[in-house]
C-alpha positions in Angstrom: -5.2 -28.1 -9.7 -2.0 -26.8 -8.2 -2.5 -23.3 -9.2 -6.1 -23.2 -7.5 -4.8 -24.5 -4.3 -1.8 -21.9 -4.4 -4.4 -19.3 -5.2 -6.4 -20.4 -2.2 -3.5 -20.2 0.1 -2.8 -16.7 -1.1 -6.1 -15.5 -0.5 -6.2 -17.1 2.9 -3.0 -15.1 3.6 -4.4 -11.7 2.6 -7.5 -12.6 5.0 -5.1 -13.4 8.0 -3.1 -10.3 7.4 -6.4 -8.3 7.3 -7.7 -10.0 10.5 -4.4 -9.3 12.1 -4.5 -5.7 11.2 -8.2 -5.5 12.6 -7.2 -7.3 15.6 -4.2 -5.2 16.5 -6.0 -1.8 15.5 -6.1 -1.0 19.1 -2.2 -0.9 19.6 -1.3 0.9 16.4 -1.4 4.3 18.4 1.3 3.1 20.6 3.6 2.4 17.7 3.9 6.2 17.1 6.1 6.2 20.3 8.7 4.1 18.2 9.6 7.0 15.9 10.6 6.2 12.5 9.9 2.4 12.8 6.4 3.2 14.1 5.9 4.9 11.1 7.0 2.1 9.0 4.8 -0.4 10.7 1.9 1.9 10.7 2.4 2.6 7.1 2.8 -1.1 6.3 -0.3 -2.1 8.3 -2.6 0.6 6.7 -1.6 -0.4 3.2 -2.2 -4.2 4.0 -5.8 -3.8 4.5 -7.2 -4.8 1.0 -10.3 -2.6 -0.2 -10.9 -1.1 3.3 -8.6 1.9 3.5 -6.8 2.6 7.0 -5.7 6.3 7.5 -1.7 5.9 7.8 -1.5 9.3 6.1 -2.4 10.7 9.4 0.4 9.3 11.0 2.9 10.8 8.4 1.3 14.3 9.1 1.7 14.0 12.8 5.1 12.5 12.9 6.5 15.0 10.6 5.9 17.5 13.3 8.5 15.8 15.7 10.7 13.8 13.2 12.5 14.9 10.0 9.6 15.3 7.2 11.9 13.8 4.6 12.7 10.7 6.4 9.4 10.1 7.7 7.9 10.2 4.1 10.6 7.8 2.9 9.9 5.3 5.8 6.2 5.6 5.3 6.5 5.1 1.5 8.6 2.1 1.9 6.1 0.7 4.7 3.2 1.5 2.5 4.6 0.1 -0.7 5.4 -3.2 1.0 2.1 -3.4 2.7 0.5 -3.3 -0.8 1.9 -7.0 -1.4 -1.4 -8.1 0.1 -3.2 -6.6 -2.8 -1.0 -8.2 -5.3 -1.1 -11.5 -3.7 -4.8 -11.1 -3.6 -4.9 -10.5 -7.3 -2.5 -13.3 -8.2 -4.3 -15.7 -6.0 -7.8 -14.7 -7.3 -6.4 -15.0 -11.2 -5.8 -18.7 -10.4 -9.3 -19.5 -9.1 -11.9 -16.8 -10.5 -12.8 -14.8 -13.4 -12.2 -11.2 -13.0 -15.0 -8.6 -13.4 -15.4 -5.0 -13.0 -14.9 -1.6 -14.9 -12.1 -0.2 -12.4 -10.4 -3.5 -12.4 -10.5 -3.9 -16.2 -9.4 -0.1 -16.7 -6.3 -0.7 -14.3 -5.6 -4.1 -15.9 -5.3 -2.5 -19.1 -3.1 0.4 -17.9 -0.8 -2.2 -16.2 -0.7 -4.3 -19.2 0.3 -1.2 -21.4 2.4 0.8 -19.2 3.6 -1.6 -16.1 5.8 0.4 -13.7 4.8 4.0 -14.8 1.2 3.1 -14.1 1.7 1.5 -10.7 3.8 4.6 -10.0 1.3 7.3 -10.8 -1.5 5.1 -9.3 0.7 4.8 -5.9 1.5 8.5 -6.0 -1.9 9.9 -6.3 -4.6 9.7 -3.4 -6.4 6.8 -4.6 -8.8 4.8 -2.5 -9.0 2.1 -5.2 -5.3 1.5 -5.4 -5.9 -2.0 -4.0 -7.7 -2.7 -7.3 -4.5 -1.8 -9.2 -2.5 -4.2 -6.9 -5.0 -6.7 -7.7 -4.8 -6.3 -11.3 -1.0 -6.2 -11.3 -1.0 -9.4 -9.5 -3.5 -11.0 -11.7 -1.9 -10.1 -14.8 1.3 -11.5 -13.4 3.4 -8.4 -13.3 6.7 -9.2 -11.8 6.5 -8.6 -8.0 9.8 -6.7 -8.0 8.7 -4.1 -10.5 5.3 -3.7 -8.8 7.4 -3.2 -5.4 9.8 -0.7 -7.0 7.1 1.4 -8.8 4.8 1.3 -5.9 7.2 2.2 -3.2 8.8 5.0 -5.3 5.2 6.4 -6.1 4.4 6.3 -2.1 7.6 7.8 -0.9 7.1 10.7 -3.3 3.7 11.1 -1.8 4.5 10.7 1.6 7.5 12.8 1.5 5.1 15.8 0.0 2.6 14.9 2.6 5.1 15.0 5.5 6.4 18.4 4.4 2.8 19.6 4.3 2.1 18.2 7.6 5.3 19.7 9.2 4.6 23.3 7.6 1.0 23.1 8.6 1.7 22.3 12.0 4.2 25.2 12.2 7.5 23.2 12.3 9.2 25.3 9.7 7.3 28.6 10.4 
């Protein structure tokens, strides 16, 4: 019974974070004026929306034209990786109260069980609108949170550094 209650609390937390992101979405544009801190917060909030992607990568491209692209990529990757905790928590909470189903979920679950951190790294690096399912699967198989975060943040840093440089070059910063 305790696990069931804990699962409900985790699911409620994820819903609250999602509601907060939706509520504050009008103010997110203002965060760009905060420089690197703004990039971090926007990336964190964009990744915190479970199964409904928010375009945090647009901020990476835009901010790379006025800030150091390498640092933008690192800050965005850390923020985005930490934001994925909501998917992980949703999976951990759901595992305590429901039976899981679905092809994508099962595919990711098997990948995570077999490869753990390398699977999360690759899934976090590639543009993948279903990464939240991987976070849910990681939480449900009780992958250690630290391992999940390290692999997720590393994958996101690599993705966002490359994206930031792509944005900086395409906007003429390094032309």
